[in-house]
PyMOL Python script that loads the backbone (N, CA, C, O; Angstrom):
from pymol import cmd

cmd.read_pdbstr("""\
ATOM      1  N   UNK A   1     -67.556 -45.540  53.395  1.00  0.00           N
ATOM      2  CA  UNK A   1     -66.440 -44.620  53.260  1.00  0.00           C
ATOM      3  C   UNK A   1     -66.565 -43.566  54.364  1.00  0.00           C
ATOM      4  O   UNK A   1     -67.600 -42.911  54.493  1.00  0.00           O
ATOM      5  N   UNK A   2     -65.522 -43.414  55.140  1.00  0.00           N
ATOM      6  CA  UNK A   2     -65.526 -42.460  56.256  1.00  0.00           C
ATOM      7  C   UNK A   2     -65.103 -41.076  55.745  1.00  0.00           C
ATOM      8  O   UNK A   2     -64.058 -40.919  55.113  1.00  0.00           O
ATOM      9  N   UNK A   3     -65.939 -40.091  56.037  1.00  0.00           N
ATOM     10  CA  UNK A   3     -65.640 -38.718  55.631  1.00  0.00           C
ATOM     11  C   UNK A   3     -65.675 -37.845  56.880  1.00  0.00           C
ATOM     12  O   UNK A   3     -66.688 -37.770  57.576  1.00  0.00           O
ATOM     13  N   UNK A   4     -64.550 -37.188  57.151  1.00  0.00           N
ATOM     14  CA  UNK A   4     -64.481 -36.349  58.349  1.00  0.00           C
ATOM     15  C   UNK A   4     -64.766 -34.882  58.040  1.00  0.00           C
ATOM     16  O   UNK A   4     -65.306 -34.159  58.878  1.00  0.00           O
ATOM     17  N   UNK A   5     -64.400 -34.444  56.829  1.00  0.00           N
ATOM     18  CA  UNK A   5     -64.664 -33.050  56.455  1.00  0.00           C
ATOM     19  C   UNK A   5     -64.502 -32.877  54.949  1.00  0.00           C
ATOM     20  O   UNK A   5     -63.962 -33.741  54.257  1.00  0.00           O
ATOM     21  N   UNK A   6     -64.985 -31.737  54.464  1.00  0.00           N
ATOM     22  CA  UNK A   6     -64.876 -31.381  53.059  1.00  0.00           C
ATOM     23  C   UNK A   6     -63.890 -30.232  52.915  1.00  0.00           C
ATOM     24  O   UNK A   6     -63.863 -29.319  53.740  1.00  0.00           O
ATOM     25  N   UNK A   7     -63.087 -30.280  51.870  1.00  0.00           N
ATOM     26  CA  UNK A   7     -62.123 -29.224  51.587  1.00  0.00           C
ATOM     27  C   UNK A   7     -62.664 -28.374  50.431  1.00  0.00           C
ATOM     28  O   UNK A   7     -62.880 -28.874  49.327  1.00  0.00           O
ATOM     29  N   UNK A   8     -62.879 -27.089  50.704  1.00  0.00           N
ATOM     30  CA  UNK A   8     -63.413 -26.164  49.707  1.00  0.00           C
ATOM     31  C   UNK A   8     -62.471 -24.985  49.522  1.00  0.00           C
ATOM     32  O   UNK A   8     -61.785 -24.563  50.453  1.00  0.00           O
ATOM     33  N   UNK A   9     -62.451 -24.465  48.305  1.00  0.00           N
ATOM     34  CA  UNK A   9     -61.780 -23.200  48.032  1.00  0.00           C
ATOM     35  C   UNK A   9     -62.601 -22.480  46.965  1.00  0.00           C
ATOM     36  O   UNK A   9     -63.580 -23.034  46.464  1.00  0.00           O
ATOM     37  N   UNK A  10     -62.222 -21.267  46.616  1.00  0.00           N
ATOM     38  CA  UNK A  10     -62.995 -20.499  45.638  1.00  0.00           C
ATOM     39  C   UNK A  10     -63.107 -21.230  44.301  1.00  0.00           C
ATOM     40  O   UNK A  10     -64.128 -21.128  43.621  1.00  0.00           O
ATOM     41  N   UNK A  11     -62.068 -21.962  43.926  1.00  0.00           N
ATOM     42  CA  UNK A  11     -62.068 -22.659  42.643  1.00  0.00           C
ATOM     43  C   UNK A  11     -63.150 -23.707  42.531  1.00  0.00           C
ATOM     44  O   UNK A  11     -63.934 -23.691  41.582  1.00  0.00           O
ATOM     45  N   UNK A  12     -63.205 -24.628  43.494  1.00  0.00           N
ATOM     46  CA  UNK A  12     -64.209 -25.686  43.363  1.00  0.00           C
ATOM     47  C   UNK A  12     -65.618 -25.188  43.681  1.00  0.00           C
ATOM     48  O   UNK A  12     -66.584 -25.712  43.127  1.00  0.00           O
ATOM     49  N   UNK A  13     -65.760 -24.198  44.550  1.00  0.00           N
ATOM     50  CA  UNK A  13     -67.090 -23.625  44.833  1.00  0.00           C
ATOM     51  C   UNK A  13     -67.639 -22.940  43.583  1.00  0.00           C
ATOM     52  O   UNK A  13     -68.792 -23.159  43.212  1.00  0.00           O
ATOM     53  N   UNK A  14     -66.817 -22.110  42.931  1.00  0.00           N
ATOM     54  CA  UNK A  14     -67.264 -21.407  41.729  1.00  0.00           C
ATOM     55  C   UNK A  14     -67.530 -22.366  40.575  1.00  0.00           C
ATOM     56  O   UNK A  14     -68.504 -22.197  39.841  1.00  0.00           O
ATOM     57  N   UNK A  15     -66.676 -23.365  40.409  1.00  0.00           N
ATOM     58  CA  UNK A  15     -66.870 -24.337  39.332  1.00  0.00           C
ATOM     59  C   UNK A  15     -68.222 -25.032  39.473  1.00  0.00           C
ATOM     60  O   UNK A  15     -68.967 -25.142  38.499  1.00  0.00           O
ATOM     61  N   UNK A  16     -68.539 -25.496  40.665  1.00  0.00           N
ATOM     62  CA  UNK A  16     -69.819 -26.172  40.878  1.00  0.00           C
ATOM     63  C   UNK A  16     -70.994 -25.226  40.683  1.00  0.00           C
ATOM     64  O   UNK A  16     -71.975 -25.578  40.028  1.00  0.00           O
ATOM     65  N   UNK A  17     -70.899 -24.025  41.253  1.00  0.00           N
ATOM     66  CA  UNK A  17     -72.020 -23.087  41.194  1.00  0.00           C
ATOM     67  C   UNK A  17     -72.243 -22.547  39.786  1.00  0.00           C
ATOM     68  O   UNK A  17     -73.359 -22.605  39.270  1.00  0.00           O
ATOM     69  N   UNK A  18     -71.199 -22.027  39.168  1.00  0.00           N
ATOM     70  CA  UNK A  18     -71.354 -21.390  37.863  1.00  0.00           C
ATOM     71  C   UNK A  18     -71.423 -22.405  36.726  1.00  0.00           C
ATOM     72  O   UNK A  18     -72.180 -22.221  35.773  1.00  0.00           O
ATOM     73  N   UNK A  19     -70.645 -23.461  36.823  1.00  0.00           N
ATOM     74  CA  UNK A  19     -70.601 -24.441  35.751  1.00  0.00           C
ATOM     75  C   UNK A  19     -71.728 -25.450  35.780  1.00  0.00           C
ATOM     76  O   UNK A  19     -72.137 -25.961  34.737  1.00  0.00           O
ATOM     77  N   UNK A  20     -72.243 -25.745  36.987  1.00  0.00           N
ATOM     78  CA  UNK A  20     -73.206 -26.839  37.106  1.00  0.00           C
ATOM     79  C   UNK A  20     -74.433 -26.499  37.955  1.00  0.00           C
ATOM     80  O   UNK A  20     -75.329 -27.331  38.102  1.00  0.00           O
ATOM     81  N   UNK A  21     -74.483 -25.296  38.511  1.00  0.00           N
ATOM     82  CA  UNK A  21     -75.651 -24.899  39.302  1.00  0.00           C
ATOM     83  C   UNK A  21     -75.810 -25.666  40.602  1.00  0.00           C
ATOM     84  O   UNK A  21     -76.929 -25.861  41.076  1.00  0.00           O
ATOM     85  N   UNK A  22     -74.702 -26.101  41.181  1.00  0.00           N
ATOM     86  CA  UNK A  22     -74.733 -26.879  42.425  1.00  0.00           C
ATOM     87  C   UNK A  22     -74.042 -26.078  43.521  1.00  0.00           C
ATOM     88  O   UNK A  22     -72.901 -25.650  43.353  1.00  0.00           O
ATOM     89  N   UNK A  23     -74.722 -25.876  44.633  1.00  0.00           N
ATOM     90  CA  UNK A  23     -74.128 -25.211  45.780  1.00  0.00           C
ATOM     91  C   UNK A  23     -73.309 -26.185  46.600  1.00  0.00           C
ATOM     92  O   UNK A  23     -73.506 -27.397  46.511  1.00  0.00           O
ATOM     93  N   UNK A  24     -72.393 -25.663  47.395  1.00  0.00           N
ATOM     94  CA  UNK A  24     -71.542 -26.566  48.183  1.00  0.00           C
ATOM     95  C   UNK A  24     -72.345 -27.380  49.178  1.00  0.00           C
ATOM     96  O   UNK A  24     -72.032 -28.547  49.415  1.00  0.00           O
ATOM     97  N   UNK A  25     -73.388 -26.782  49.773  1.00  0.00           N
ATOM     98  CA  UNK A  25     -74.214 -27.547  50.714  1.00  0.00           C
ATOM     99  C   UNK A  25     -74.910 -28.700  50.002  1.00  0.00           C
ATOM    100  O   UNK A  25     -74.991 -29.812  50.523  1.00  0.00           O
ATOM    101  N   UNK A  26     -75.413 -28.414  48.797  1.00  0.00           N
ATOM    102  CA  UNK A  26     -76.112 -29.450  48.038  1.00  0.00           C
ATOM    103  C   UNK A  26     -75.160 -30.593  47.663  1.00  0.00           C
ATOM    104  O   UNK A  26     -75.543 -31.761  47.719  1.00  0.00           O
ATOM    105  N   UNK A  27     -73.935 -30.261  47.287  1.00  0.00           N
ATOM    106  CA  UNK A  27     -72.943 -31.291  46.962  1.00  0.00           C
ATOM    107  C   UNK A  27     -72.643 -32.158  48.191  1.00  0.00           C
ATOM    108  O   UNK A  27     -72.546 -33.380  48.080  1.00  0.00           O
ATOM    109  N   UNK A  28     -72.497 -31.532  49.350  1.00  0.00           N
ATOM    110  CA  UNK A  28     -72.224 -32.289  50.574  1.00  0.00           C
ATOM    111  C   UNK A  28     -73.400 -33.177  50.963  1.00  0.00           C
ATOM    112  O   UNK A  28     -73.205 -34.254  51.526  1.00  0.00           O
ATOM    113  N   UNK A  29     -74.623 -32.730  50.665  1.00  0.00           N
ATOM    114  CA  UNK A  29     -75.811 -33.521  51.015  1.00  0.00           C
ATOM    115  C   UNK A  29     -75.830 -34.877  50.326  1.00  0.00           C
ATOM    116  O   UNK A  29     -76.375 -35.837  50.871  1.00  0.00           O
ATOM    117  N   UNK A  30     -75.246 -34.971  49.142  1.00  0.00           N
ATOM    118  CA  UNK A  30     -75.207 -36.248  48.419  1.00  0.00           C
ATOM    119  C   UNK A  30     -74.522 -37.323  49.268  1.00  0.00           C
ATOM    120  O   UNK A  30     -74.890 -38.496  49.204  1.00  0.00           O
ATOM    121  N   UNK A  31     -73.533 -36.924  50.056  1.00  0.00           N
ATOM    122  CA  UNK A  31     -72.796 -37.873  50.888  1.00  0.00           C
ATOM    123  C   UNK A  31     -73.599 -38.310  52.112  1.00  0.00           C
ATOM    124  O   UNK A  31     -73.271 -39.322  52.731  1.00  0.00           O
ATOM    125  N   UNK A  32     -74.635 -37.571  52.467  1.00  0.00           N
ATOM    126  CA  UNK A  32     -75.400 -37.853  53.675  1.00  0.00           C
ATOM    127  C   UNK A  32     -76.623 -38.728  53.425  1.00  0.00           C
ATOM    128  O   UNK A  32     -77.186 -39.284  54.368  1.00  0.00           O
ATOM    129  N   UNK A  33     -77.041 -38.857  52.169  1.00  0.00           N
ATOM    130  CA  UNK A  33     -78.298 -39.542  51.868  1.00  0.00           C
ATOM    131  C   UNK A  33     -78.036 -40.782  51.014  1.00  0.00           C
ATOM    132  O   UNK A  33     -78.358 -40.802  49.826  1.00  0.00           O
ATOM    133  N   UNK A  34     -77.453 -41.808  51.618  1.00  0.00           N
ATOM    134  CA  UNK A  34     -77.227 -43.110  50.972  1.00  0.00           C
ATOM    135  C   UNK A  34     -76.580 -43.036  49.595  1.00  0.00           C
ATOM    136  O   UNK A  34     -77.183 -43.481  48.618  1.00  0.00           O
ATOM    137  N   UNK A  35     -75.379 -42.492  49.488  1.00  0.00           N
ATOM    138  CA  UNK A  35     -74.741 -42.428  48.171  1.00  0.00           C
ATOM    139  C   UNK A  35     -74.226 -43.786  47.719  1.00  0.00           C
ATOM    140  O   UNK A  35     -74.019 -44.697  48.521  1.00  0.00           O
ATOM    141  N   UNK A  36     -74.028 -43.891  46.430  1.00  0.00           N
ATOM    142  CA  UNK A  36     -73.325 -45.028  45.836  1.00  0.00           C
ATOM    143  C   UNK A  36     -71.986 -44.489  45.383  1.00  0.00           C
ATOM    144  O   UNK A  36     -71.924 -43.444  44.734  1.00  0.00           O
ATOM    145  N   UNK A  37     -70.911 -45.186  45.716  1.00  0.00           N
ATOM    146  CA  UNK A  37     -69.575 -44.746  45.341  1.00  0.00           C
ATOM    147  C   UNK A  37     -69.035 -45.600  44.206  1.00  0.00           C
ATOM    148  O   UNK A  37     -69.211 -46.818  44.187  1.00  0.00           O
ATOM    149  N   UNK A  38     -68.373 -44.937  43.257  1.00  0.00           N
ATOM    150  CA  UNK A  38     -67.710 -45.624  42.144  1.00  0.00           C
ATOM    151  C   UNK A  38     -66.344 -44.989  41.941  1.00  0.00           C
ATOM    152  O   UNK A  38     -66.162 -43.796  42.185  1.00  0.00           O
ATOM    153  N   UNK A  39     -65.385 -45.793  41.494  1.00  0.00           N
ATOM    154  CA  UNK A  39     -64.092 -45.236  41.089  1.00  0.00           C
ATOM    155  C   UNK A  39     -64.218 -44.724  39.664  1.00  0.00           C
ATOM    156  O   UNK A  39     -64.968 -45.273  38.856  1.00  0.00           O
ATOM    157  N   UNK A  40     -63.473 -43.661  39.365  1.00  0.00           N
ATOM    158  CA  UNK A  40     -63.484 -43.117  38.005  1.00  0.00           C
ATOM    159  C   UNK A  40     -62.225 -43.565  37.267  1.00  0.00           C
ATOM    160  O   UNK A  40     -61.310 -44.125  37.871  1.00  0.00           O
ATOM    161  N   UNK A  41     -62.185 -43.319  35.974  1.00  0.00           N
ATOM    162  CA  UNK A  41     -61.022 -43.689  35.173  1.00  0.00           C
ATOM    163  C   UNK A  41     -59.786 -42.892  35.572  1.00  0.00           C
ATOM    164  O   UNK A  41     -58.661 -43.348  35.366  1.00  0.00           O
ATOM    165  N   UNK A  42     -59.983 -41.721  36.136  1.00  0.00           N
ATOM    166  CA  UNK A  42     -58.854 -40.861  36.528  1.00  0.00           C
ATOM    167  C   UNK A  42     -58.455 -41.039  37.991  1.00  0.00           C
ATOM    168  O   UNK A  42     -57.802 -40.175  38.576  1.00  0.00           O
ATOM    169  N   UNK A  43     -58.853 -42.160  38.569  1.00  0.00           N
ATOM    170  CA  UNK A  43     -58.491 -42.519  39.946  1.00  0.00           C
ATOM    171  C   UNK A  43     -59.100 -41.601  41.009  1.00  0.00           C
ATOM    172  O   UNK A  43     -58.570 -41.474  42.113  1.00  0.00           O
ATOM    173  N   UNK A  44     -60.193 -40.981  40.668  1.00  0.00           N
ATOM    174  CA  UNK A  44     -60.981 -40.265  41.655  1.00  0.00           C
ATOM    175  C   UNK A  44     -62.167 -41.149  42.003  1.00  0.00           C
ATOM    176  O   UNK A  44     -62.222 -42.315  41.613  1.00  0.00           O
ATOM    177  N   UNK A  45     -63.105 -40.589  42.734  1.00  0.00           N
ATOM    178  CA  UNK A  45     -64.325 -41.296  43.077  1.00  0.00           C
ATOM    179  C   UNK A  45     -65.515 -40.462  42.657  1.00  0.00           C
ATOM    180  O   UNK A  45     -65.419 -39.240  42.536  1.00  0.00           O
ATOM    181  N   UNK A  46     -66.638 -41.125  42.435  1.00  0.00           N
ATOM    182  CA  UNK A  46     -67.901 -40.446  42.173  1.00  0.00           C
ATOM    183  C   UNK A  46     -68.907 -40.921  43.208  1.00  0.00           C
ATOM    184  O   UNK A  46     -69.019 -42.115  43.487  1.00  0.00           O
ATOM    185  N   UNK A  47     -69.633 -39.972  43.769  1.00  0.00           N
ATOM    186  CA  UNK A  47     -70.741 -40.284  44.671  1.00  0.00           C
ATOM    187  C   UNK A  47     -72.017 -39.987  43.905  1.00  0.00           C
ATOM    188  O   UNK A  47     -72.189 -38.882  43.391  1.00  0.00           O
ATOM    189  N   UNK A  48     -72.909 -40.957  43.824  1.00  0.00           N
ATOM    190  CA  UNK A  48     -74.188 -40.779  43.159  1.00  0.00           C
ATOM    191  C   UNK A  48     -75.265 -40.824  44.224  1.00  0.00           C
ATOM    192  O   UNK A  48     -75.309 -41.741  45.044  1.00  0.00           O
ATOM    193  N   UNK A  49     -76.134 -39.824  44.202  1.00  0.00           N
ATOM    194  CA  UNK A  49     -77.211 -39.812  45.179  1.00  0.00           C
ATOM    195  C   UNK A  49     -78.018 -38.533  45.119  1.00  0.00           C
ATOM    196  O   UNK A  49     -77.721 -37.624  44.344  1.00  0.00           O
ATOM    197  N   UNK A  50     -79.048 -38.479  45.955  1.00  0.00           N
ATOM    198  CA  UNK A  50     -79.911 -37.305  45.964  1.00  0.00           C
ATOM    199  C   UNK A  50     -79.425 -36.240  46.943  1.00  0.00           C
ATOM    200  O   UNK A  50     -78.789 -36.540  47.953  1.00  0.00           O
ATOM    201  N   UNK A  51     -79.738 -35.002  46.620  1.00  0.00           N
ATOM    202  CA  UNK A  51     -79.599 -33.935  47.613  1.00  0.00           C
ATOM    203  C   UNK A  51     -80.853 -33.989  48.483  1.00  0.00           C
ATOM    204  O   UNK A  51     -81.769 -34.761  48.199  1.00  0.00           O
ATOM    205  N   UNK A  52     -80.900 -33.201  49.507  1.00  0.00           N
ATOM    206  CA  UNK A  52     -82.078 -33.208  50.390  1.00  0.00           C
ATOM    207  C   UNK A  52     -83.342 -32.753  49.657  1.00  0.00           C
ATOM    208  O   UNK A  52     -84.449 -33.130  50.041  1.00  0.00           O
ATOM    209  N   UNK A  53     -83.186 -31.957  48.618  1.00  0.00           N
ATOM    210  CA  UNK A  53     -84.344 -31.508  47.835  1.00  0.00           C
ATOM    211  C   UNK A  53     -84.799 -32.564  46.832  1.00  0.00           C
ATOM    212  O   UNK A  53     -85.835 -32.398  46.188  1.00  0.00           O
ATOM    213  N   UNK A  54     -84.024 -33.661  46.691  1.00  0.00           N
ATOM    214  CA  UNK A  54     -84.384 -34.735  45.781  1.00  0.00           C
ATOM    215  C   UNK A  54     -83.694 -34.668  44.430  1.00  0.00           C
ATOM    216  O   UNK A  54     -83.940 -35.511  43.568  1.00  0.00           O
ATOM    217  N   UNK A  55     -82.846 -33.690  44.239  1.00  0.00           N
ATOM    218  CA  UNK A  55     -82.087 -33.579  42.983  1.00  0.00           C
ATOM    219  C   UNK A  55     -81.062 -34.709  42.925  1.00  0.00           C
ATOM    220  O   UNK A  55     -80.271 -34.865  43.855  1.00  0.00           O
ATOM    221  N   UNK A  56     -81.060 -35.495  41.856  1.00  0.00           N
ATOM    222  CA  UNK A  56     -80.127 -36.616  41.717  1.00  0.00           C
ATOM    223  C   UNK A  56     -78.841 -36.115  41.090  1.00  0.00           C
ATOM    224  O   UNK A  56     -78.838 -35.619  39.963  1.00  0.00           O
ATOM    225  N   UNK A  57     -77.740 -36.248  41.835  1.00  0.00           N
ATOM    226  CA  UNK A  57     -76.456 -35.682  41.420  1.00  0.00           C
ATOM    227  C   UNK A  57     -75.357 -36.725  41.373  1.00  0.00           C
ATOM    228  O   UNK A  57     -75.418 -37.752  42.049  1.00  0.00           O
ATOM    229  N   UNK A  58     -74.354 -36.439  40.561  1.00  0.00           N
ATOM    230  CA  UNK A  58     -73.075 -37.150  40.557  1.00  0.00           C
ATOM    231  C   UNK A  58     -72.051 -36.126  41.028  1.00  0.00           C
ATOM    232  O   UNK A  58     -71.947 -35.038  40.461  1.00  0.00           O
ATOM    233  N   UNK A  59     -71.296 -36.474  42.067  1.00  0.00           N
ATOM    234  CA  UNK A  59     -70.277 -35.585  42.608  1.00  0.00           C
ATOM    235  C   UNK A  59     -68.937 -36.317  42.543  1.00  0.00           C
ATOM    236  O   UNK A  59     -68.759 -37.358  43.176  1.00  0.00           O
ATOM    237  N   UNK A  60     -67.998 -35.763  41.774  1.00  0.00           N
ATOM    238  CA  UNK A  60     -66.672 -36.365  41.627  1.00  0.00           C
ATOM    239  C   UNK A  60     -65.749 -35.722  42.654  1.00  0.00           C
ATOM    240  O   UNK A  60     -65.746 -34.503  42.829  1.00  0.00           O
ATOM    241  N   UNK A  61     -64.962 -36.563  43.332  1.00  0.00           N
ATOM    242  CA  UNK A  61     -64.123 -36.066  44.417  1.00  0.00           C
ATOM    243  C   UNK A  61     -62.852 -36.873  44.528  1.00  0.00           C
ATOM    244  O   UNK A  61     -62.729 -37.959  43.961  1.00  0.00           O
ATOM    245  N   UNK A  62     -61.904 -36.321  45.271  1.00  0.00           N
ATOM    246  CA  UNK A  62     -60.705 -37.067  45.621  1.00  0.00           C
ATOM    247  C   UNK A  62     -60.667 -37.242  47.132  1.00  0.00           C
ATOM    248  O   UNK A  62     -61.094 -36.376  47.895  1.00  0.00           O
ATOM    249  N   UNK A  63     -60.144 -38.385  47.532  1.00  0.00           N
ATOM    250  CA  UNK A  63     -59.982 -38.683  48.956  1.00  0.00           C
ATOM    251  C   UNK A  63     -58.594 -38.243  49.369  1.00  0.00           C
ATOM    252  O   UNK A  63     -57.606 -38.513  48.686  1.00  0.00           O
ATOM    253  N   UNK A  64     -58.539 -37.567  50.487  1.00  0.00           N
ATOM    254  CA  UNK A  64     -57.259 -37.139  51.045  1.00  0.00           C
ATOM    255  C   UNK A  64     -57.080 -37.832  52.396  1.00  0.00           C
ATOM    256  O   UNK A  64     -57.924 -38.620  52.822  1.00  0.00           O
ATOM    257  N   UNK A  65     -55.993 -37.531  53.041  1.00  0.00           N
ATOM    258  CA  UNK A  65     -55.694 -38.161  54.330  1.00  0.00           C
ATOM    259  C   UNK A  65     -56.752 -37.824  55.372  1.00  0.00           C
ATOM    260  O   UNK A  65     -57.386 -36.770  55.321  1.00  0.00           O
ATOM    261  N   UNK A  66     -56.926 -38.732  56.308  1.00  0.00           N
ATOM    262  CA  UNK A  66     -57.780 -38.554  57.479  1.00  0.00           C
ATOM    263  C   UNK A  66     -59.237 -38.256  57.147  1.00  0.00           C
ATOM    264  O   UNK A  66     -59.899 -37.514  57.873  1.00  0.00           O
ATOM    265  N   UNK A  67     -59.740 -38.826  56.058  1.00  0.00           N
ATOM    266  CA  UNK A  67     -61.148 -38.699  55.727  1.00  0.00           C
ATOM    267  C   UNK A  67     -61.563 -37.382  55.091  1.00  0.00           C
ATOM    268  O   UNK A  67     -62.756 -37.089  55.001  1.00  0.00           O
ATOM    269  N   UNK A  68     -60.598 -36.585  54.649  1.00  0.00           N
ATOM    270  CA  UNK A  68     -60.912 -35.313  54.005  1.00  0.00           C
ATOM    271  C   UNK A  68     -61.284 -35.583  52.543  1.00  0.00           C
ATOM    272  O   UNK A  68     -60.616 -36.353  51.853  1.00  0.00           O
ATOM    273  N   UNK A  69     -62.350 -34.943  52.087  1.00  0.00           N
ATOM    274  CA  UNK A  69     -62.832 -35.082  50.721  1.00  0.00           C
ATOM    275  C   UNK A  69     -62.765 -33.724  50.036  1.00  0.00           C
ATOM    276  O   UNK A  69     -63.247 -32.725  50.571  1.00  0.00           O
ATOM    277  N   UNK A  70     -62.164 -33.693  48.847  1.00  0.00           N
ATOM    278  CA  UNK A  70     -62.138 -32.482  48.022  1.00  0.00           C
ATOM    279  C   UNK A  70     -63.000 -32.735  46.794  1.00  0.00           C
ATOM    280  O   UNK A  70     -62.671 -33.568  45.950  1.00  0.00           O
ATOM    281  N   UNK A  71     -64.098 -32.014  46.706  1.00  0.00           N
ATOM    282  CA  UNK A  71     -65.000 -32.164  45.568  1.00  0.00           C
ATOM    283  C   UNK A  71     -64.401 -31.444  44.369  1.00  0.00           C
ATOM    284  O   UNK A  71     -63.951 -30.303  44.470  1.00  0.00           O
ATOM    285  N   UNK A  72     -64.404 -32.132  43.234  1.00  0.00           N
ATOM    286  CA  UNK A  72     -63.807 -31.616  42.013  1.00  0.00           C
ATOM    287  C   UNK A  72     -64.868 -31.042  41.078  1.00  0.00           C
ATOM    288  O   UNK A  72     -64.721 -29.933  40.566  1.00  0.00           O
ATOM    289  N   UNK A  73     -65.929 -31.800  40.863  1.00  0.00           N
ATOM    290  CA  UNK A  73     -67.002 -31.362  39.971  1.00  0.00           C
ATOM    291  C   UNK A  73     -68.263 -32.139  40.283  1.00  0.00           C
ATOM    292  O   UNK A  73     -68.255 -33.042  41.120  1.00  0.00           O
ATOM    293  N   UNK A  74     -69.319 -31.797  39.626  1.00  0.00           N
ATOM    294  CA  UNK A  74     -70.582 -32.494  39.810  1.00  0.00           C
ATOM    295  C   UNK A  74     -71.562 -32.095  38.719  1.00  0.00           C
ATOM    296  O   UNK A  74     -71.368 -31.106  38.012  1.00  0.00           O
ATOM    297  N   UNK A  75     -72.624 -32.892  38.600  1.00  0.00           N
ATOM    298  CA  UNK A  75     -73.646 -32.610  37.599  1.00  0.00           C
ATOM    299  C   UNK A  75     -74.903 -33.384  37.952  1.00  0.00           C
ATOM    300  O   UNK A  75     -74.888 -34.279  38.797  1.00  0.00           O
ATOM    301  N   UNK A  76     -75.995 -33.020  37.283  1.00  0.00           N
ATOM    302  CA  UNK A  76     -77.240 -33.766  37.416  1.00  0.00           C
ATOM    303  C   UNK A  76     -77.087 -35.095  36.688  1.00  0.00           C
ATOM    304  O   UNK A  76     -76.533 -35.149  35.590  1.00  0.00           O
ATOM    305  N   UNK A  77     -77.583 -36.173  37.306  1.00  0.00           N
ATOM    306  CA  UNK A  77     -77.489 -37.491  36.679  1.00  0.00           C
ATOM    307  C   UNK A  77     -78.217 -37.485  35.345  1.00  0.00           C
ATOM    308  O   UNK A  77     -79.297 -36.910  35.209  1.00  0.00           O
ATOM    309  N   UNK A  78     -77.597 -38.143  34.354  1.00  0.00           N
ATOM    310  CA  UNK A  78     -78.300 -38.363  33.091  1.00  0.00           C
ATOM    311  C   UNK A  78     -79.129 -39.645  33.232  1.00  0.00           C
ATOM    312  O   UNK A  78     -79.119 -40.282  34.286  1.00  0.00           O
ATOM    313  N   UNK A  79     -79.835 -40.014  32.180  1.00  0.00           N
ATOM    314  CA  UNK A  79     -80.740 -41.171  32.250  1.00  0.00           C
ATOM    315  C   UNK A  79     -80.002 -42.455  32.614  1.00  0.00           C
ATOM    316  O   UNK A  79     -80.492 -43.234  33.431  1.00  0.00           O
ATOM    317  N   UNK A  80     -78.829 -42.688  32.020  1.00  0.00           N
ATOM    318  CA  UNK A  80     -78.068 -43.911  32.316  1.00  0.00           C
ATOM    319  C   UNK A  80     -77.588 -43.918  33.763  1.00  0.00           C
ATOM    320  O   UNK A  80     -77.623 -44.955  34.424  1.00  0.00           O
ATOM    321  N   UNK A  81     -77.143 -42.776  34.253  1.00  0.00           N
ATOM    322  CA  UNK A  81     -76.687 -42.695  35.645  1.00  0.00           C
ATOM    323  C   UNK A  81     -77.853 -42.898  36.619  1.00  0.00           C
ATOM    324  O   UNK A  81     -77.676 -43.516  37.669  1.00  0.00           O
ATOM    325  N   UNK A  82     -79.030 -42.390  36.284  1.00  0.00           N
ATOM    326  CA  UNK A  82     -80.210 -42.618  37.130  1.00  0.00           C
ATOM    327  C   UNK A  82     -80.562 -44.100  37.178  1.00  0.00           C
ATOM    328  O   UNK A  82     -80.876 -44.631  38.244  1.00  0.00           O
ATOM    329  N   UNK A  83     -80.512 -44.768  36.027  1.00  0.00           N
ATOM    330  CA  UNK A  83     -80.791 -46.216  36.009  1.00  0.00           C
ATOM    331  C   UNK A  83     -79.772 -46.971  36.858  1.00  0.00           C
ATOM    332  O   UNK A  83     -80.147 -47.849  37.635  1.00  0.00           O
ATOM    333  N   UNK A  84     -78.493 -46.641  36.721  1.00  0.00           N
ATOM    334  CA  UNK A  84     -77.445 -47.278  37.524  1.00  0.00           C
ATOM    335  C   UNK A  84     -77.721 -47.046  39.012  1.00  0.00           C
ATOM    336  O   UNK A  84     -77.649 -47.979  39.812  1.00  0.00           O
ATOM    337  N   UNK A  85     -78.031 -45.817  39.377  1.00  0.00           N
ATOM    338  CA  UNK A  85     -78.304 -45.501  40.778  1.00  0.00           C
ATOM    339  C   UNK A  85     -79.502 -46.293  41.299  1.00  0.00           C
ATOM    340  O   UNK A  85     -79.450 -46.844  42.399  1.00  0.00           O
ATOM    341  N   UNK A  86     -80.567 -46.353  40.524  1.00  0.00           N
ATOM    342  CA  UNK A  86     -81.770 -47.083  40.946  1.00  0.00           C
ATOM    343  C   UNK A  86     -81.483 -48.570  41.129  1.00  0.00           C
ATOM    344  O   UNK A  86     -81.998 -49.190  42.060  1.00  0.00           O
ATOM    345  N   UNK A  87     -80.668 -49.143  40.252  1.00  0.00           N
ATOM    346  CA  UNK A  87     -80.334 -50.580  40.342  1.00  0.00           C
ATOM    347  C   UNK A  87     -79.458 -50.903  41.544  1.00  0.00           C
ATOM    348  O   UNK A  87     -79.587 -51.979  42.128  1.00  0.00           O
ATOM    349  N   UNK A  88     -78.566 -49.984  41.925  1.00  0.00           N
ATOM    350  CA  UNK A  88     -77.559 -50.306  42.930  1.00  0.00           C
ATOM    351  C   UNK A  88     -77.813 -49.728  44.318  1.00  0.00           C
ATOM    352  O   UNK A  88     -77.108 -50.088  45.260  1.00  0.00           O
ATOM    353  N   UNK A  89     -78.769 -48.870  44.470  1.00  0.00           N
ATOM    354  CA  UNK A  89     -79.000 -48.305  45.799  1.00  0.00           C
ATOM    355  C   UNK A  89     -79.625 -49.346  46.701  1.00  0.00           C
ATOM    356  O   UNK A  89     -80.300 -50.271  46.250  1.00  0.00           O
ATOM    357  N   UNK A  90     -79.384 -49.171  47.976  1.00  0.00           N
ATOM    358  CA  UNK A  90     -79.894 -50.123  48.972  1.00  0.00           C
ATOM    359  C   UNK A  90     -81.139 -49.543  49.613  1.00  0.00           C
ATOM    360  O   UNK A  90     -81.212 -48.346  49.892  1.00  0.00           O
ATOM    361  N   UNK A  91     -82.111 -50.400  49.843  1.00  0.00           N
ATOM    362  CA  UNK A  91     -83.309 -50.000  50.572  1.00  0.00           C
ATOM    363  C   UNK A  91     -84.175 -49.180  49.767  1.00  0.00           C
ATOM    364  O   UNK A  91     -85.232 -48.756  50.234  1.00  0.00           O
TER     365      UNK A  91
END
""", "prot")
cmd.dss("prot")
cmd.show_as("cartoon", "prot")
cmd.util.cbc("prot")
cmd.orient("prot")
C-alpha cells in the first residue's frame, strides 16, 4: 500500500493521545515497520504492527486520494490480534 502522507488534525491527535495513549509519531511508525493490512467492517483499513519502541498496535485509518492516510483510532493489540499478527507477518 503506497502512503504519501498522513492527514492529522486536533481531533484525531487528541483521540489517539488521550483515549489510547498513542502519539502521532508512534501511530505513523506502525506503517514503517512491516505492517499487516486488513479491511474493517466499516470499509476502513487496519494496520497491525510494532512501533519503533516495540509496542504492538492496531491503527485504523481511511485511505484518501493520492496516498493520503487519515488515522481514525488505534489501540494496543489484544491477545487475539497479537496471534493474528504473528501468524501473518512476513520474515
